[in-house]
C-alpha positions in Angstrom: 57.8 -85.9 128.0 54.5 -85.6 129.2 52.8 -83.1 128.3 53.2 -80.5 131.8 49.7 -80.0 132.3 49.4 -84.0 131.6 52.4 -84.9 133.6 50.8 -82.4 136.7 47.6 -84.7 136.9 49.9 -88.0 136.9 53.1 -87.8 138.9 51.2 -89.9 141.6 51.9 -93.2 139.9 55.2 -91.6 138.4 56.7 -94.9 140.6 55.2 -97.2 137.4 55.8 -94.2 134.6 57.1 -96.5 131.8 54.6 -98.8 130.4 56.5 -102.4 129.4 54.1 -104.7 128.1 50.4 -104.3 127.5 50.7 -106.7 131.3 53.3 -104.8 133.0 55.7 -102.3 134.1 58.5 -101.5 136.5 59.5 -99.1 139.5 61.8 -96.2 138.9 64.3 -98.4 141.8 64.2 -101.2 139.5 64.1 -100.1 136.3 68.0 -100.3 135.6 69.4 -102.9 137.8 69.6 -105.1 135.2 70.5 -105.3 131.8 67.2 -107.4 131.5 65.0 -104.5 132.8 67.3 -102.5 130.7 66.0 -104.7 127.6 62.0 -104.3 128.9 62.3 -100.0 129.3 63.8 -99.6 125.4 60.8 -102.2 125.1 58.3 -99.9 126.5 60.0 -96.9 124.5 58.6 -98.7 121.7 55.5 -99.7 122.4 54.9 -96.3 123.3 55.6 -95.2 120.1 53.0 -97.4 118.2 50.4 -97.4 120.2 49.6 -93.7 122.1 46.9 -93.3 123.7 43.2 -91.0 122.8 42.3 -88.9 126.0 44.2 -91.1 128.2 42.2 -94.2 127.5 42.3 -96.4 124.8 45.4 -96.7 122.2 45.1 -94.5 118.8 48.6 -94.4 117.4 49.5 -90.9 117.9 53.1 -90.7 118.4 54.2 -93.1 115.0 51.0 -95.3 114.6 48.0 -95.3 112.6 47.0 -91.7 114.0 50.0 -89.9 113.3 50.1 -91.8 109.9 46.1 -90.8 109.0 46.9 -87.1 110.3 50.1 -87.2 107.6 47.8 -87.5 105.1 44.5 -85.9 106.0 46.7 -82.9 106.1 47.6 -83.4 102.9 44.9 -83.3 99.8 46.0 -86.4 98.3 43.0 -88.5 100.5 39.4 -88.0 100.8 38.1 -87.5 104.9 34.9 -89.4 104.8 34.0 -89.7 108.6 34.2 -87.1 111.6 37.4 -88.7 112.7 39.5 -86.5 111.1 36.9 -84.0 110.1 39.2 -81.5 112.2 42.5 -82.3 111.1 40.9 -82.4 106.8 39.0 -79.2 107.4 41.8 -77.0 109.3 39.0 -76.0 112.5 41.2 -77.4 114.9 41.7 -75.2 118.7 43.9 -75.3 121.3 41.4 -78.5 122.7 40.6 -80.6 119.5 41.6 -84.2 120.3 43.7 -85.2 117.3 46.0 -82.2 117.2 46.0 -82.2 120.8 46.8 -85.9 121.8 49.4 -85.6 119.1 51.1 -83.1 120.8 50.8 -85.0 124.1 51.9 -88.0 123.2 55.3 -87.3 121.1 55.9 -85.5 124.7 55.3 -88.6 126.3 57.2 -91.1 124.5 60.2 -87.9 124.2 60.1 -88.4 127.8 60.0 -92.3 127.8 63.1 -91.6 125.9 64.7 -89.5 128.6 63.9 -91.9 131.1 65.8 -94.3 129.2 68.7 -92.5 128.5 69.3 -90.8 132.3 68.8 -94.0 133.7 71.5 -95.7 131.3 73.6 -93.4 132.0 73.2 -94.3 136.0 73.7 -98.1 135.3 77.0 -97.5 133.6 78.5 -95.4 136.3 77.3 -98.5 138.8 78.8 -101.2 136.6 75.3 -102.5 135.9 75.9 -102.4 132.1 79.5 -101.9 130.1 79.9 -98.5 128.3 79.3 -99.9 124.5 76.2 -101.5 125.7 74.7 -99.0 127.5 75.8 -96.3 124.4 73.6 -98.5 122.6 70.4 -98.0 124.3 71.2 -94.5 124.9 71.8 -93.8 121.5 68.0 -95.5 120.8 66.9 -93.0 123.0 68.4 -90.4 121.3 67.1 -91.7 118.4 64.0 -91.6 119.4 64.0 -88.1 120.7 65.1 -86.8 117.7 62.5 -88.6 115.3 59.7 -86.9 118.0 61.3 -83.9 117.7 60.9 -83.7 113.9 57.8 -84.7 113.8 56.5 -82.0 116.6 58.7 -79.1 114.3 56.2 -80.1 110.8 52.8 -79.8 112.9 53.4 -76.6 115.3 56.2 -74.8 114.0 56.7 -73.0 110.8 59.5 -74.8 108.2 63.5 -74.0 107.6 62.7 -72.1 104.7 60.7 -69.6 106.6 63.6 -67.3 108.0 66.2 -69.6 107.3 65.0 -71.2 111.0 64.2 -68.0 112.9 60.7 -68.9 113.8 59.6 -70.5 117.1 60.6 -73.9 117.1 59.2 -77.0 120.1 60.6 -77.3 123.3 64.0 -79.7 123.0 63.2 -81.3 126.3 66.5 -83.6 127.6 65.2 -83.9 131.0 63.7 -87.0 132.5 60.6 -85.9 134.5 59.8 -88.1 137.1 59.0 -85.9 139.9 57.9 -82.5 140.6 61.2 -81.3 141.0 62.4 -82.4 137.0 59.0 -81.0 136.1 59.4 -77.5 137.5 63.0 -78.1 135.8 61.3 -79.3 132.7 58.6 -76.0 133.0 62.2 -73.5 131.8 62.4 -75.0 128.4 61.2 -72.6 125.9 60.4 -73.0 122.4 63.7 -71.4 121.2 63.8 -71.4 117.5 63.4 -73.6 114.7 67.0 -73.8 113.3 67.7 -74.4 117.1 65.6 -77.3 117.1 66.9 -78.8 114.6 70.7 -78.3 115.4 69.7 -80.2 118.3 68.4 -83.3 116.5 71.0 -83.0 114.0 73.3 -83.8 117.4 70.8 -86.3 118.6 71.0 -88.4 115.2 75.2 -88.0 114.9 75.5 -89.2 118.2 73.2 -92.2 117.7 74.9 -93.0 114.2 78.4 -93.7 116.1 76.4 -95.4 118.2 74.2 -97.9 117.6 74.8 -101.0 116.1 74.6 -101.4 112.0 72.9 -104.6 111.7 70.5 -105.9 115.1 68.0 -108.8 114.9 65.6 -107.1 115.1 66.5 -105.3 112.2 63.2 -103.3 111.4 61.9 -102.9 114.8 64.8 -101.1 116.5 66.9 -98.1 115.6 70.2 -99.0 114.0 72.8 -96.8 112.5 71.1 -96.7 109.0 68.3 -95.6 110.8 69.9 -93.0 111.8 71.1 -91.7 109.1 68.2 -92.2 106.8 66.4 -90.1 109.4 68.9 -87.4 108.5 68.5 -87.3 105.1 64.9 -86.1 106.0 65.7 -83.8 108.2 68.3 -82.5 106.5 66.5 -81.9 103.0 63.4 -79.9 105.9 67.0 -78.0 106.3 67.3 -77.4 102.5 70.6 -79.0 103.0 71.2 -80.5 99.9 74.6 -80.9 100.6 73.7 -82.8 103.6 71.7 -85.1 102.2 73.8 -86.2 99.9 76.5 -87.0 102.1 74.4 -89.1 104.3 72.2 -90.9 101.5 75.7 -91.7 100.1 77.2 -93.5 103.4 73.4 -95.9 102.3 74.8 -96.4 98.7 73.3 -93.3 97.2 76.0 -92.4 94.9 76.5 -95.7 93.5 77.2 -94.6 89.3 75.2 -97.9 88.0 71.5 -97.0 89.4 71.7 -100.7 91.2 71.5 -99.8 94.9 72.7 -101.2 97.6 73.6 -99.5 100.8 76.8 -101.0 102.6 75.5 -99.8 105.9 72.3 -102.3 106.8 72.6 -104.0 103.5 69.6 -102.1 102.4 68.1 -102.1 99.2 64.7 -101.3 97.2 62.9 -104.7 96.7 61.8 -105.7 93.3 58.0 -105.9 94.3 56.7 -102.5 95.5 54.3 -104.2 97.7 57.1 -106.6 99.8 57.3 -103.8 102.2 53.9 -103.9 102.9 53.5 -107.8 102.8 56.1 -109.1 104.6 56.6 -105.8 106.9 58.8 -107.8 109.5 61.5 -109.4 107.4 62.3 -107.2 104.1 65.1 -105.7 102.6 63.5 -102.1 102.3 62.4 -100.8 105.7 64.8 -99.4 107.1 62.7 -98.5 110.6 59.3 -99.2 111.6 57.2 -99.4 114.8 56.2 -102.7 115.5 52.8 -103.8 116.3 51.1 -107.6 117.0 48.2 -109.4 117.5 49.0 -108.6 121.6 50.0 -105.4 121.6 48.5 -102.8 118.7 46.4 -99.9 118.9 43.0 -101.8 119.1 40.2 -101.3 116.9 40.5 -97.0 116.8 44.5 -97.7 116.0 45.3 -99.9 114.0 46.4 -99.2 110.9 44.6 -101.8 108.5 40.9 -100.3 110.1 41.9 -97.0 109.9 43.1 -96.8 106.2 40.3 -99.9 104.9 36.8 -100.5 104.2 33.9 -101.5 105.4 33.6 -104.6 103.0 36.8 -105.8 105.1 35.1 -104.8 108.3 37.1 -101.6 108.7 36.5 -98.3 109.5 35.7 -96.4 105.9 38.0 -93.6 107.3 39.5 -92.0 104.8 39.8 -93.1 100.6 42.2 -91.6 98.1 41.4 -89.1 96.4 40.9 -89.5 92.6 42.9 -85.8 92.1 45.8 -88.0 92.7 44.5 -91.5 91.4 43.6 -89.8 87.4 47.0 -87.6 87.9 48.5 -87.7 84.5 52.0 -88.8 86.3 50.3 -91.6 87.4 50.6 -94.3 85.0 47.4 -96.4 84.2 49.7 -99.9 84.9 51.9 -98.5 87.2 52.1 -102.1 89.8 51.8 -99.7 92.6 48.1 -99.4 91.9 48.3 -102.9 93.1 48.0 -101.0 96.8 44.9 -99.6 96.0 41.5 -101.7 95.3 38.6 -100.0 94.1 35.7 -101.3 96.8 32.9 -103.2 95.0 30.4 -103.2 98.1 30.4 -101.0 101.0 29.3 -97.7 102.5 31.6 -95.9 100.0 32.7 -97.4 96.4 36.1 -95.8 96.8 39.4 -96.6 96.1 41.2 -97.5 99.5 44.6 -97.7 100.4 45.8 -101.2 101.2 49.3 -101.3 102.2 47.9 -102.6 105.5 45.7 -105.8 105.1 46.1 -107.4 108.8 42.1 -106.6 109.1 41.2 -108.7 112.3 44.8 -109.3 113.9 45.7 -105.5 113.9 49.4 -106.5 113.7 50.8 -104.4 110.4 53.7 -102.5 111.3 54.0 -98.6 111.0 56.4 -97.7 108.0 58.8 -94.5 109.3 61.0 -94.7 106.7 61.8 -97.2 103.5 64.9 -97.0 101.6 63.1 -95.9 98.2 62.5 -92.6 100.8 66.6 -92.3 101.0 66.7 -92.7 97.1 64.4 -90.4 96.4 65.6 -87.4 98.9 69.1 -88.0 97.1 67.5 -87.7 93.8 66.0 -84.1 94.6 69.4 -83.4 96.4 71.5 -84.0 93.4 68.8 -82.5 91.3 69.1 -79.4 93.4 72.2 -79.0 92.8 72.6 -79.7 89.4 73.5 -83.2 89.3 70.5 -84.2 86.9 72.2 -87.8 85.9 72.6 -89.2 89.4 69.2 -87.6 90.2 67.7 -89.7 86.8 69.5 -93.0 88.4 68.5 -93.0 91.6 64.8 -92.1 90.5 64.3 -94.6 87.5 65.3 -97.1 90.6 62.6 -96.1 92.7 59.8 -96.2 89.4 61.0 -98.7 87.3 60.3 -101.6 89.7 57.0 -100.6 89.2 56.1 -99.4 85.9 55.8 -102.2 82.7 58.6 -102.1 80.2 58.9 -99.6 78.1 57.8 -96.9 80.4 61.5 -96.1 82.0 62.7 -92.4 81.5 66.3 -94.1 80.9 68.6 -91.1 80.3 65.6 -89.3 78.9 65.6 -86.5 81.6 62.1 -85.5 82.2 61.3 -81.6 81.2 61.3 -80.7 85.1 62.9 -83.2 86.8 62.5 -81.9 90.3 58.4 -81.7 90.1 58.7 -85.2 88.6 60.9 -86.7 91.7 58.3 -84.3 93.5 55.3 -86.6 92.1 57.0 -90.2 92.6 56.7 -89.0 96.2 53.3 -88.6 96.4 52.7 -92.1 94.2 55.2 -94.2 96.5 54.5 -92.7 99.8 50.7 -92.5 99.5 49.5 -93.9 102.5 52.5 -93.5 104.4 51.7 -89.9 106.3 55.0 -88.3 103.9 52.1 -85.9 102.2 52.0 -83.1 104.9 55.7 -83.9 105.4 56.0 -82.5 101.5 53.6 -80.1 101.8 55.0 -78.3 104.9 58.6 -78.0 103.8 58.2 -76.9 100.6 55.3 -74.7 101.2 57.8 -71.5 100.6 59.4 -72.9 97.4 58.5 -70.4 95.0 58.5 -72.9 91.9 57.3 -76.4 93.7 55.6 -75.0 96.4 51.4 -74.9 96.8 51.8 -71.4 99.3 50.2 -73.3 102.3 47.4 -76.1 102.8 46.0 -77.5 99.1 42.9 -77.6 98.5 40.7 -80.3 99.2 37.9 -82.8 97.4 34.9 -83.5 100.2 33.1 -86.9 100.3 30.3 -85.0 99.6 31.6 -84.6 95.5 31.8 -88.1 95.0 29.3 -90.2 96.8 26.5 -89.2 94.3 28.0 -90.2 91.3 28.3 -94.3 92.0 32.2 -93.5 91.9 33.2 -94.1 88.2 34.7 -91.2 88.4 38.1 -93.5 89.2 38.8 -94.2 85.5 41.7 -92.2 85.4 39.5 -88.6 83.7 37.9 -87.0 86.2 39.4 -84.6 88.0 37.5 -82.6 91.1 37.6 -79.3 92.3 37.9 -79.0 95.5 35.1 -77.9 97.3 37.5 -77.3 100.4 38.9 -74.1 99.0 42.7 -73.9 99.9 44.5 -72.0 102.7 47.2 -69.7 102.4 50.5 -70.1 104.2 50.4 -67.0 106.0 46.3 -68.1 107.1 47.7 -69.0 111.3 45.7 -72.7 110.1 48.9 -73.4 108.6 50.1 -74.4 111.9 48.5 -76.5 114.8 48.2 -74.9 118.4 50.1 -75.8 121.2 46.7 -77.4 123.1 45.4 -75.9 126.0 46.4 -78.4 128.6 50.4 -77.3 127.8 49.8 -73.8 127.9 47.3 -73.7 131.0 50.1 -75.7 133.0 53.2 -73.9 131.6 53.3 -69.9 131.7 56.7 -70.1 129.6 54.8 -72.0 126.5 51.3 -70.1 127.0 53.4 -66.9 125.8 54.5 -68.5 123.2 51.0 -69.8 121.6 51.2 -69.6 118.0 49.4 -67.0 116.6 45.9 -67.0 115.6 45.1 -69.1 118.5 
């Protein structure tokens, strides 16, 4: 759903409410009159997830593209901000009008509206005999999957974690109305934030429905929602809810209970690739990626919205925006000869002689797909849940499955359980998902954990601490005292503010702004 403030401006163009390809759109009167047109509307929804605009202009990838993934890293401490692009995010100096958090809210709700338009339109097409109930339900399920994914993304940035009061804090408006006219906009404006627990309940409801109505496999196995993707996303969502029994239940549908350590999902056939680089070098077709947002040479976020360009160094004609922190790269838990270091690269020339993340390398074409959830995450979600339930044997098998493909022979834990298995799993997540935007998600859900939480936003290394010493500081030794100090959980900056455009246009949410803003 478009932010209501933005929507008020744009309703005069609602006849072209759904962008389908870079060159075409359909009117509301024809979008759901044929199966072919319905397919175009669905494609338009996925394109909206990928591209996202900056202040209504150029593509940036706010919903689930480059900007979204970078912001997930910039809110954490494992990467270093080098430019002004994400400085507000990195230093937590945002306000209701700063662009990155504002556009993230607006573009996520725009995507939610795309999903709601698809759901409502297909429901009508089923009633009118345009499409069969079974085929129509599959499209509706895609809309509900994207709707659930988007609301969860909003929760981790704009709401307190579930652990705070068992979900009693303010959630985010769960919008299910397709806004294509002023009457619908007025109805949508009555939806308040509810609670975190209520928002999570609706996310699970959407994902349960999606699981039952999405195909197990499809030609576009990675770039379109499947039943396996809905199940996988539930393992993430239930981990945030601290529903460890639920995480195990969902992950076991995807093979996490296999007692041999050779994990292959009975749904979708997902399995870990032997080479940890494979999901990024063969992002269109691999067995590990469960759901990704597609990009191509003709449809992408452009120079400022492409993963390779945003993560890459100037020596590759990229932007030098963010680099890997030496505090992660030199961490004692990351072995020197871990193969995943092949996904990090020490720049020998250019403006910043730092270690840049090179999971994304399509520098000229900007075609790298944005990874949303991989089988590795499902296994590590399950590992943590099993460990928290006391089943350390299965937790260790799952941890080893992800870790052992990357560490050298003889470095496996085998049956030798680490002294703190949960911490080891959490550290493994930091290595495995660096550059995929997952760091803030973990910091958010663990903020109040009495053993493993950071108690807020961790302190961060500043670029000025690195650029004066020639950067031989990445030699597996040097750790830096963060110059940008930690922000405690009870500080208002732990959350992003609702954007000014929303609270100006929406009197309901005006009274529900996050405190401190």
